[in-house]
N, C-alpha and C positions, 0 to 999 in steps of 0.2 A: 652246468653246475656253477653257481655263484662262488667266487673267491671271497673268503672272509678273512679278515685280519685287521689288527690294530692300525689305524690311520687310513683305511680305505674310505673313500667317499661312498656313502651307502644310500643317501636320499637327498634329493634336491627339490626345493620349492621354488617354482618359477612364477613370477608375477604374470597375470594374464587379464586383459580386459574382458575377453570371452574365452574361458578355458577350453570350450569345445573347438573353437577355431584354432587355438594354439595346438591342441592335441591333434587335430586333423592335419595341420601343417607339418608337425614333426613326424607324424606317421608317413605322410607322402614323401617328404624330402629325405628323411633318414632311416625309415623302416622301423621306427619305434613302435612297440606294441602298446596300444592305448586302450583304456577301458574306463567306463563310467560306473561309479557305485555311490549311491546315496547322495547324488548331486555333485560329486567330486570326480574330476578327470585325473586318472593316474597313468603313469607310463613305466615301462621297462625299456631301457635302451636296446640297441640292435644286438648287443652281446649278452644281454641278461645280467650285466654286472652292476648297473646303476639304475636305481628306480627313483621315482619322485612323483610330484603332482603339481598341478597348476593352481595358483592362489588368486582368486579374484579380489579386486579392490586393494591390492598391494601395489604401491608405486614401484616401477622399475628403478633400479639403481644404476648410477653411472659405473663404468668399469672400475671397481675397486677390487672385488673378487670377480674374476672372469673365468667362466667355465668354457672349455673347448670341447667341441665334438670332433672325434677322430673320423676322417673320411679317406676313402681310397683314391679319390681323384679331386683335388682342390678346384680345378677349373669347372668340372662337372657340377660340384656341389654349389659353387657360386652361381652357376646358371640356374640350378634348381631353386635356390633361395630367391633369386631375382624374378624368376618366372612366377613365384608365388606372391610377388608384390612386396617383398621385404628389401629394404635398402642395405647396401654394402656400406658400412661406415669406415672400414679400413680394408682397402683392396689388397690382393696378394702383393707381396713384395715389401710390406711395411716392417717386417722383422727380418733383417739381413741374416742369411744362412738358414732360415726356416721357411717352411711353406705353410703360411697362415693367412687368414683373412677374418674380418669380423663383420657381423651383420646385426641389424636390429630386428628382433623377432616380432611376431604379431602382438605380443603383450608389451612391447616397448623396451625390453631388455637387450643389452648388447651381449651377443654370444660369439665365441671364437670358433673357427674351422681350423683343423690341423691335419696336414698330410705328412706322413713320414718322408723325409728327404731321401732320395736315392743314395745308396752306398757306393 
């Protein structure tokens, strides 16, 4: 069941050179559910809490607003991202006290990875 409430991020539009390639990448690496309808590729994240779609012909933006994907294992996620041919633009360790990294996705956008630090 999706959590609804004022202030929740509910839909994200991600720039993509090739929406299908981007959809397949996020499905393989993060387990997002992807589907195509009427020429548009949509997604639901692995928790069914955030949805969105890929937008062709929109330029990726430099990190102003930066979206992070929550991961169980940062090192494993970095491996999966690089195995897919995406570049790590900020390796783990760039945010002191936090377990984060940033990569450039297939559409050219910078996306963050976040692992909850051990307590």
